PALO-550429 format. One line per field, with one value per residue: x, y, z of N, C-alpha, C in turn; residue in three letters; residue number from 1. Coordinates in steps of 0.1 Angstrom, whole numbers, plus 2048, in hexadecimal, padded with zeros to 3 digits. Layout:
# PALO-550429
neast (X ...)
nnorth (Y ...)
nup (Z ...)
caeast (X ...)
canorth (Y ...)
caup (Z ...)
ceast (X ...)
cnorth (Y ...)
cup (Z ...)
resn (ALA ...)
resi (NUM ...)
***
This chain:
# PALO-550429
neast (D00 D06 CED CE8 CFB CF1 CD9 CE1 CEE CD8 CCA CDC CDC CC2 CC1 CD4 CC7 CB1 CBE CCA CB2 CA8 CBC CBB CA2 CA6 CB9 CAA C97 CA7 CB1 C9A C93 CA9 CA7 C8F C97 CA8 C97 C8F C89 C90 C8F C8A C8C C82 C8C C84 C89 C84 C99 CA3 CBE CDC CF2 CFE D10 D1A D26 D2F D33 D43 D49 D62 D71 D8B DA2 DB7 DCD DD0 DB8 DA8 DAC DA4 D89 D82 D86 D74 D5B D5B D5B D42 D31 D36 D2E D14 D0B D10 CFF CE7 CE6 CF9 D14 D36 D49 D40 D45 D5B D76 D83 DA0 DA4 DA0 DB2 DB4 DCB DC6 DD8 DEE DE9 DF1 DE5 DCE DBF DC3 DB8 D9D D95 D84 D8A DA8 DAE D9D D88 D7E D6F D6A D54 D4D D33 D2E D19 D03 CEB CD4 CBB CBB CD0 CC6 CB2 CC1 CCD CBA CB8 CCF CD1 CCD CE6 CEF CE5 CF7 D0C D1B D25 D18 D20 D11 D0F D21 D33 D43 D35 D1E D05 D07 CF7 CF8 CF2 CF8 CF0 CEE CF7 CE7 CCD CCF CCB CAE CA5 CB0 CA3 C88 C8A C91 C7A C67 C70 C6C C50 C4A C55 C45 C2C C32 C37 C1E C0E C19 C12 C23 C39 C4A C6C C8A CA3 CB8 CCE CD9 CDD CE7 CE1 CF3 CF0 CE0 CE1 CCF CC4 CA2 C94 C9C C96 C95 CAF CB7 CA9 CAC CAB CAC CB6 CB4 CBA CB2 CBB CAE CAF C99 C92 C7B C5F C49)
nnorth (9EA 9D3 9CC 9E0 9DA 9C1 9C9 9D9 9C7 9B7 9CA 9CE 9B5 9B2 9C7 9BD 9A6 9B1 9C0 9AB 99E 9B3 9B6 99D 99F 9B3 9A8 993 9A1 9AE 999 98F 9A4 9A5 98C 991 9A5 997 989 982 983 974 97D 97A 98D 991 99E 9A0 9A6 9AE 9B6 9C4 9B8 9CB 9CA 9B7 99B 98D 972 96A 94F 93E 922 913 902 8F5 8E9 8F6 90D 929 92F 929 93D 953 94D 94F 96B 976 96D 979 994 996 98F 9A4 9BB 9B5 9B7 9D3 9DE 9D8 9E9 9E7 9F5 9FB 9FC 9EB 9D2 9B7 9A6 986 970 957 934 91A 8F9 8E0 8C3 8B1 8B4 8AA 893 87B 862 85B 86B 864 863 87D 899 8B5 8C6 8DC 8EB 901 91B 93B 959 973 98E 99E 9BA 9CB 9E6 9EA 9D6 9CC 9D2 9C2 9A9 9A7 9A6 98E 97C 97F 975 95D 962 966 94D 942 94A 939 939 928 926 921 918 908 905 90E 925 934 93D 955 971 982 9A0 9B1 9D0 9E3 9E0 9EE A04 9FC 9F0 9FE A03 9E9 9DD 9EC 9E3 9C8 9C9 9D6 9C2 9AE 9BA 9BB 99F 99A 9AB 99F 986 98F 99A 983 975 984 99A 9B7 9C7 9CF 9E2 9DE 9C3 9B6 9B6 9A9 9AA 997 989 997 988 980 973 961 967 952 934 93A 955 964 97E 98D 995 987 996 992 995 98D 998 994 999 99F 9A5 9B5 9A9 9B3 9B3)
nup (9CB 9BF 9B6 9A3 98F 987 97C 968 957 950 941 92C 921 919 905 8F4 8EB 8DE 8CB 8BC 8B2 8A3 890 884 878 866 856 84B 83D 82B 81D 811 801 7F0 7E3 7D6 7C6 7B5 7A4 783 75F 741 71F 6FB 6DD 6BC 69D 67B 65A 637 61B 5FC 5E9 5E3 5D4 5B8 5AE 591 582 562 551 536 520 50A 4EE 4DA 4C1 4B7 4C4 4BF 4B1 4C6 4D9 4CA 4C8 4E3 4E7 4D5 4DF 4F8 4F2 4E6 4FB 50E 4FF 4FC 517 51C 50A 516 52B 53F 54F 542 556 569 561 560 552 554 554 53B 542 537 52C 522 513 509 518 531 54B 552 545 524 505 4ED 4E6 4E9 4DD 4DA 4DF 4EE 509 51C 534 538 54B 54F 564 573 587 599 5A5 59C 59F 596 57B 572 578 565 54E 551 54B 530 525 518 4FD 4F2 4F1 4DA 4C8 4C9 4E0 4FD 51C 53E 55C 572 586 5A4 5A2 58F 59A 5A3 5B8 5D2 5E4 603 60F 621 63D 654 653 658 671 68B 68C 68B 6A1 6B5 6B0 6B6 6D2 6DC 6D7 6E7 700 700 702 71C 72C 729 736 750 757 756 76B 780 787 786 76C 76D 76B 751 755 748 726 705 6E4 6C8 6AC 68B 670 64D 633 616 60B 601 5ED 5D3 5D1 5D4 5D3 5E5 605 626 645 666 68A 6AC 6CC 6ED 70D 730 74A 769 782 796 7B2)
caeast (D09 D05 CE0 CE9 D02 CE8 CCF CE8 CF0 CCC CC7 CE5 CD8 CB5 CC5 CDB CBD CA9 CC7 CCB CA6 CA7 CC6 CB5 C97 CAC CC0 CA0 C91 CB0 CB2 C8E C94 CB3 CA1 C85 C9F CAE C8D C90 C84 C98 C87 C90 C84 C86 C88 C87 C84 C89 C9E CA8 CCD CDF CFD CFE D1D D15 D31 D2A D3E D40 D53 D66 D7A D91 DAE DC2 DCE DCE DAA DA1 DAD D9B D7B D80 D85 D68 D50 D5C D56 D33 D2A D38 D26 D06 D09 D10 CF2 CDC CE6 D03 D20 D43 D50 D3A D49 D69 D7A D8D DA9 D9F DA6 DB2 DBA DD0 DC4 DE4 DF8 DE5 DF9 DDD DC3 DC3 DBE DB4 D8F D92 D81 D91 DB4 DAD D90 D8A D73 D72 D60 D52 D46 D2B D2D D10 CFA CDE CD0 CAF CBE CD8 CBD CAB CCB CD0 CAF CBA CDC CCF CCE CF4 CF1 CE2 D03 D16 D22 D20 D19 D20 D0C D0C D2C D33 D49 D2C D12 D02 D08 CF0 CFD CEB D02 CEB CEB CF9 CDC CC1 CD1 CC4 C9F CA2 CB3 C98 C7D C8D C90 C6C C60 C75 C65 C42 C49 C57 C39 C22 C36 C35 C10 C09 C1F C0E C2F C3B C56 C75 C94 CAB CC4 CD8 CD4 CE7 CE3 CE6 CF9 CE7 CE2 CDB CCE CBA C95 C92 CA6 C92 C97 CBB CB9 CA1 CB3 CA4 CB6 CB0 CBD CB3 CB7 CB8 CAD CAB C93 C8E C6D C5B C3B)
canorth (9EA 9C6 9CC 9E8 9D2 9B7 9D0 9DE 9BB 9B3 9D3 9CB 9A8 9B5 9CF 9B4 99D 9BA 9C3 99F 99D 9BD 9B2 991 9A4 9BB 99E 98C 9AA 9B1 98D 98E 9AF 9A1 982 997 9AD 98E 983 988 97B 976 97B 97D 995 98F 9A8 99A 9AF 9AB 9C1 9C0 9B9 9D8 9C7 9AA 997 983 96C 964 945 936 918 912 8F7 8F5 8E1 900 917 936 930 929 94B 95B 94A 955 979 979 96B 983 9A1 995 990 9B2 9C4 9B2 9BD 9E1 9E2 9D6 9F4 9E5 9FE 9F4 9FC 9E0 9C6 9B3 99A 97E 969 94A 928 911 8EC 8D9 8B5 8A8 8B6 8A3 888 86F 860 85A 876 85F 866 88B 8A0 8C1 8C6 8E7 8EF 90B 924 94A 95F 982 990 9AB 9BE 9D7 9EA 9EA 9C8 9C9 9D2 9B6 99D 9A7 9A2 980 974 980 970 952 967 964 93E 93F 94E 92F 93A 91E 92B 917 91E 8FE 903 918 931 93B 941 963 974 98F 9A5 9BC 9D7 9EE 9DB 9F9 A0E 9F6 9EA A05 A00 9DA 9DA 9F1 9DB 9BB 9CC 9D8 9B5 9A7 9C0 9B6 992 99B 9B1 994 97D 996 99B 975 971 98F 9A2 9C3 9C7 9D9 9E6 9D4 9BE 9B5 9B4 9A5 9AB 98C 98C 998 97E 983 967 962 965 944 931 93F 963 968 98D 992 991 987 99A 990 996 989 99E 98D 9A3 99A 9AF 9B2 9A8 9B7 9B1)
caup (9C0 9B8 9AF 997 985 982 974 95B 94F 94A 936 921 91B 911 8FA 8EA 8E4 8D5 8BF 8B3 8AC 898 886 87D 870 85B 84C 844 834 820 815 809 7F7 7E7 7DC 7CD 7BC 7AB 79B 776 754 734 713 6EE 6D3 6AE 692 66F 64F 629 614 5EF 5E8 5DC 5CB 5B2 5A7 588 57A 555 54D 52A 51D 4FC 4EB 4CD 4BF 4B3 4CF 4B9 4AF 4D4 4DF 4C2 4CD 4F1 4E6 4CE 4E8 503 4EC 4E4 508 513 4F7 500 524 51B 503 520 535 549 54C 540 563 571 55A 562 54A 55A 54B 538 548 52C 52F 516 515 505 522 53D 54D 553 53B 516 4FD 4E0 4E4 4EB 4D1 4DA 4E7 4F8 50E 527 538 539 553 54F 570 574 595 597 5AF 595 5A0 58E 56D 570 578 558 544 553 544 521 521 50F 4EF 4ED 4EF 4CC 4C0 4CA 4ED 506 529 549 568 57B 590 5AF 59D 586 5A2 5A5 5C6 5D5 5F1 60A 616 629 64A 65E 652 65E 67E 696 68C 68D 6B0 6BD 6AF 6BE 6E0 6E0 6D7 6F3 70C 700 708 72A 732 72A 740 75D 759 759 778 78A 78B 77E 764 772 762 74A 75D 73E 719 6FB 6D6 6C0 69F 680 665 640 62B 60B 610 5FD 5E3 5C6 5D1 5DC 5D3 5F0 611 633 64F 673 696 6B8 6D8 6FA 717 73D 751 777 785 7A3 7B5)
ceast (D08 CF8 CE0 CF1 CF9 CDE CD5 CEA CE3 CC8 CCF CE1 CCB CB8 CCC CD1 CB5 CB1 CC8 CBE CA4 CB0 CC1 CAA C9C CB2 CB5 C99 C9A CB1 CA6 C8E C9E CAE C97 C8C CA5 CA4 C8E C8A C8C C90 C8F C86 C8A C82 C8D C81 C8A C8D CA3 CB8 CD0 CEC CFB D0B D19 D21 D2B D35 D3A D4C D56 D70 D7F D9E DBA DC2 DCB DBF DA2 DA1 DA4 D8D D78 D7E D78 D5C D50 D57 D47 D2C D2B D2F D17 D02 D07 D03 CE6 CDD CF0 D10 D2D D4B D4B D3E D58 D6B D85 D96 DA3 DA7 DA6 DB9 DBE DCF DD0 DEF DF5 DED DF1 DD2 DC8 DBC DB8 DA5 D8B D90 D89 D9D DB3 D9F D92 D7D D78 D67 D60 D49 D40 D2A D25 D07 CEC CD9 CC5 CB2 CC7 CD0 CB6 CB4 CCE CC6 CB1 CC7 CDC CD0 CDC CF7 CEE CEE D0F D1F D1C D23 D18 D1B D09 D18 D2C D39 D3F D1F D11 D02 D01 CF5 CF4 CF5 CFD CE7 CEC CED CCF CC3 CCA CB5 C9C CA5 CA8 C8B C7E C8C C82 C64 C64 C6D C56 C40 C4B C4B C2E C25 C34 C26 C0A C0E C1B C1A C2F C49 C5F C7F C9C CB7 CD0 CD2 CE0 CE0 CE9 CEC CEE CEA CDB CDB CC4 CAC C90 C9B CA2 C93 CA3 CBE CB1 CA7 CAA CAF CAF CBA CB4 CBA CB2 CB9 CA9 CA6 C91 C7F C6A C4D C33)
cnorth (9DE 9C6 9D5 9E1 9C8 9BD 9D4 9D2 9B7 9BD 9D1 9BF 9AA 9BD 9C6 9AB 9A5 9BD 9B7 99C 9A7 9BA 9A6 996 9AB 9B2 997 994 9AD 9A5 98B 998 9AB 996 987 99E 9A4 988 98A 97E 97F 973 97F 984 993 99A 9A2 9A2 9AA 9B7 9BC 9C1 9C5 9D6 9B9 9A7 98B 97E 966 95B 93E 92D 918 906 8F8 8EC 8EA 90B 925 938 930 937 955 959 950 964 97D 978 975 990 9A1 996 99E 9BC 9C2 9B8 9CC 9E6 9E1 9E0 9F1 9ED 9F6 9F2 9F0 9D2 9C3 9A6 993 977 95B 93F 91D 904 8E5 8CA 8AD 8AA 8AF 896 87B 86E 860 865 871 863 875 893 8AD 8C1 8D0 8EA 8F9 912 932 950 96E 985 99E 9AE 9CB 9D9 9EB 9DB 9C4 9C8 9C5 9AA 99C 9A2 993 977 975 97B 965 956 965 955 93A 943 944 930 930 923 91F 91E 914 8FB 90F 925 93A 93F 950 966 982 993 9B1 9C3 9E2 9EA 9E6 A03 A09 9F1 9F1 A02 9F2 9D7 9E0 9E8 9CE 9BE 9CF 9CB 9AD 9AD 9BC 9A8 992 9A1 9A7 98A 983 997 98D 970 97B 996 9AE 9C2 9D2 9DD 9DB 9D0 9BC 9B3 9B0 9A5 99F 991 98E 98D 982 977 96A 960 957 941 936 94E 967 977 994 98D 991 98B 998 992 993 990 996 997 99C 9A6 9AB 9B1 9AC 9B5 9BE)
cup (9B7 9B0 9A3 98C 97F 979 967 952 948 93F 92A 919 913 904 8EF 8E3 8DA 8C9 8B6 8AC 8A0 88D 87D 873 864 851 844 83A 828 817 80B 7FE 7EC 7DE 7D2 7C2 7B1 7A2 78D 76B 748 728 707 6E5 6C6 6A5 685 663 642 622 606 5EF 5E0 5D4 5C5 5AC 59E 57F 56D 550 540 527 50E 4FA 4DC 4CD 4BC 4BE 4CB 4B7 4BD 4DA 4D7 4C6 4DA 4EF 4DF 4D7 4F3 4FE 4EB 4F1 50E 50C 4FA 50D 523 514 50C 52B 540 545 54B 54D 56C 56B 55C 55A 551 550 548 53E 53D 530 522 519 513 510 530 53F 54D 548 52D 50E 4EF 4DC 4E6 4DE 4CF 4E4 4F2 4FC 519 52A 539 542 552 55B 570 583 595 5A3 5A9 594 597 57F 569 56F 56B 54D 545 54A 535 51C 517 500 4E9 4EB 4E0 4C3 4C2 4D7 4F7 515 533 555 573 585 59A 5AA 595 58E 5A4 5B4 5C8 5E3 5F6 612 61F 637 655 65E 659 66C 68A 697 690 69C 6B8 6BC 6B7 6CD 6E4 6E0 6E3 700 70C 706 717 732 733 735 74E 760 75D 767 783 790 782 778 769 767 75B 753 754 731 70F 6ED 6CE 6B3 694 676 659 638 61F 611 60D 5F1 5D5 5C6 5D9 5DC 5DE 5FD 61E 63E 65D 67E 6A2 6C4 6E4 705 724 745 760 778 793 7A5 7B5)
resn (MET HIS ASN MET SER LYS ALA THR ALA MET ILE LEU GLY ILE CYS THR ILE ILE GLY LEU LEU GLY LEU GLY TYR LEU LEU LYS THR ALA ALA LEU GLU TYR LYS GLN PHE GLU ARG SER VAL THR VAL LYS GLY LEU SER GLU ARG GLU TYR PRO ALA ASP ILE VAL ILE TRP PRO ILE GLN PHE ALA PHE ALA GLU ASN ASP LEU THR LYS LEU TYR ALA LEU VAL ASP SER SER SER VAL LYS ILE GLN ASN PHE LEU LYS ASP LYS GLY ILE ASP ALA SER GLU ILE THR LEU GLY SER PRO ALA ILE THR ASP LYS SER ALA GLN GLN TYR GLY SER ASP ASN ASN VAL ARG PHE ARG TYR THR GLY VAL GLN THR ILE THR VAL TYR SER LYS ASN VAL GLU ASN VAL ARG GLN VAL MET SER ALA LEU SER ASP LEU GLY LYS GLU GLY ILE VAL PHE THR GLY ASP ASN TYR GLN ALA GLN VAL GLU TYR ILE PHE THR GLN LEU ASN ASP VAL LYS PRO ALA MET ILE GLU GLU ALA THR ASN LYS ALA ARG GLU VAL ALA GLU LYS PHE ALA SER ASP SER HIS SER ARG LEU GLY LYS ILE LYS GLN ALA SER GLN GLY GLN PHE SER ILE SER HIS ARG ASP LYS ASN ASN PRO HIS ILE LYS SER VAL ARG VAL VAL SER THR VAL GLU TYR TYR LEU ALA ASP)
resi (1 2 3 4 5 6 7 8 9 10 11 12 13 14 15 16 17 18 19 20 21 22 23 24 25 26 27 28 29 30 31 32 33 34 35 36 37 38 39 40 41 42 43 44 45 46 47 48 49 50 51 52 53 54 55 56 57 58 59 60 61 62 63 64 65 66 67 68 69 70 71 72 73 74 75 76 77 78 79 80 81 82 83 84 85 86 87 88 89 90 91 92 93 94 95 96 97 98 99 100 101 102 103 104 105 106 107 108 109 110 111 112 113 114 115 116 117 118 119 120 121 122 123 124 125 126 127 128 129 130 131 132 133 134 135 136 137 138 139 140 141 142 143 144 145 146 147 148 149 150 151 152 153 154 155 156 157 158 159 160 161 162 163 164 165 166 167 168 169 170 171 172 173 174 175 176 177 178 179 180 181 182 183 184 185 186 187 188 189 190 191 192 193 194 195 196 197 198 199 200 201 202 203 204 205 206 207 208 209 210 211 212 213 214 215 216 217 218 219 220 221 222 223 224 225 226 227 228 229 230 231 232 233 234 235 236 237 238 239)
***
């Protein structure tokens, strides 16, 4: 009976040792597989394209000066009519033209400074804004605006309020194709990395799409927009 108990204990001990060895092997294999599963590479893909702006906002600002307020307003009205007629004759629709209120300064009403050397008591500016989807036509009209300068209209274009603005509004239409292009370029980089490291490219671990940016192609061509997006993709790697 004693011998049987001793034999049973030995068998249990051997089984325990074998079980622990097997468990250790399994844990080691699982750890190696887990470590291999965690191998990854993070890459970026860029998509950049150029598109023409589809909306133009053109503020036409002109200045005026007079000593008689009645004559000043008559001058403003006359100049405004000339500019609007000029724009319409050049193919710009009346619905695309907006007339702002004149900003007039009375030099004699200013608190500081001396008015002794002021030639004109009243000065001011008026802005007529063109908002159009016919960008090319408006750009052609811009180059011909100097003709009105020969009629005594003084244009001002050296301040922020008179800067022309070009807008691209078709971003939602081009987004899918650009995202696809950026993702494909990211995969090309990842495949090259996997090949160089003697690995295989696995599934996507995670991905993030960067924000779209729209900027002028260059300072001389603000009507041409550069649209870009960067996609960041992390891929699993396998031997």
